N, C-alpha and C positions, 0 to 999 in steps of 0.2 A: 462410725464413731463407736466409743465405749461406754459400754451403762458403765451410770456412774455410779460407784459404791457406796448406799449403805452406811454412813460412821456407824450407826446402832450394832451393828454387826460384826466392828471390830474389838477385840477381847485381847483385853492383856494374858500374858504367859501364865497369871496368878491363876486369874482368871479360868484360865482355858486347863491347868492343872487340874485348880480344882473339879471344874464340868470332870474330868478324867478321872478326879479321885472318886469321885460319888457313881459314876459309871463300872469301875470296879466293884466299890463296894456292894454295889445293886445287882452285879452279875455274880457276886457271892452269895448275896440273900437268893435269888430265884434260883441259883445252884439248891443251898441247904435246904428251900419249899420244894423243888425237884424230888430231893434225897427222899424226902418222910412220904414221898409214892411210891417211892424206889425198896425204900427199907422192907423187909422180907418177899421181897417177887425172888419164885421159886427158883430162876434160869438167870439165878445173881448179875441181871444185866444192867448195865448203868447207864450214866449220862449219856453216853455216844447212842447207844442204842435205843433211848426215850427221840434223840434229836434227828438220829432213823427214821423214828417211826412217826414224830409227829411232821420230819417235811413229806414223808409219803403218802403219808393223810389229804397233805396240803396240797403234793403234787402224786398221786397217784401213778407207776413205771415206773421211776426213778430207774435207774441201772447205778452202777461202782461208778460210774467214771462226774453221772451226773453230781450224785451225793461229793463222792471226793472237791466236787469242786464249790459245791455250797455248803461246805461244813469246812475244810481246811487241812481236811484230814488225805493220809494221802492213798492214792489205789487201791492198796496194800491193805491201810486200817479201815479203811469206807466197803470193801470185799468181806473183811473178819467181820467187820457191825453184822453186816447184812444176809451174812454166813450166820451167823450167831441170832441173828429173827427169824430164820425157816428154821434151826436146828429145834428154834423154841416152841416151831409151830404159830410164831406170829409175822411172819412172811409168810410169800410166797414167790418162787419169781416162774416167770413165763416165758414163754418162748416168741420171743421177737420178732414181729411182722417184715418188717423190710429188711432184716438181719439178723438171722440166727444166729451168729456171734451175741447180739445184743440180745443180755437175761432179765428184761423191768420186772421189778420189784413190786409187789401191791401186799396191803394187811391183809389179814386174816380176821375175826370177828376176833377171835381171841389176842390179833394184834392191836384191833381196832380197840377196846377195853384195854389195854397195858396203856396205848395212848394216852386216851381220854382218864383215868384214872391222875396219874401225875400231870394233864396235863390242865384238870381241874384246880385240883391246890394251885399252877401259875396262873388260871385265868382271876380266881380271883384273888393272889396279890396285886398283881394289876389295875385288878378293878379296883383297889383299897389305896393305890395308889394315883390314880386317877383323878380317886374323890379328895385326895389329901392334896392333890398341888391343881387341881380344878378341872372341874369335867370341860367344863369353855378348852381347854388348852390341851385336847387329848387332838385331833386334829393337829398342830404344831408340834407333837412329840411322836405321832407316826409317822408327820414330814420328815424328822430330826434320826429318826432311826432307820427310816429308808433312805435316810441320801447316806449313811452311813453303812449300810448296806449295802450299795448302788455296787462296787466292787465286786462282788459274788454274781449278783443277778443276772451278769451278763445281759443279752439281749433277751429275758423268759422273763415277762411280768407276773408283778406279786398275782396269785387268787384272792378274785371280793373276799 
């Protein structure tokens, strides 16, 4: 027997378009916030490098294929981003345990500092948004974001 649909969850196209518009504007605002942490970066690294560094912090040992899948980058693009991080001294490639061809990447201390500098600004922006939206709504916001991210998460669980 199918589960009944909750009528409160059926939104008009206009309401969904407004949500999409807000999401796109919020994304732009977040990247502008991140850019403030990237300004003056001596290695001229950008948003893609930050995204990779953040994911390496949350999921140490990612390889090129994993990063490409999680970010939507091509394998060539993911390889370039990881190579740039390694060249800057922000990441290091390790030898794969089971497969010598797989080169898991981890952040160095300098890479951790790079990631922390930008993430600090973004955490502040999220904290302000959660306060404005109501702290009691934070779990629902996280559940919505996780549902949106489900297409790239594969079977991997979000770190706690």
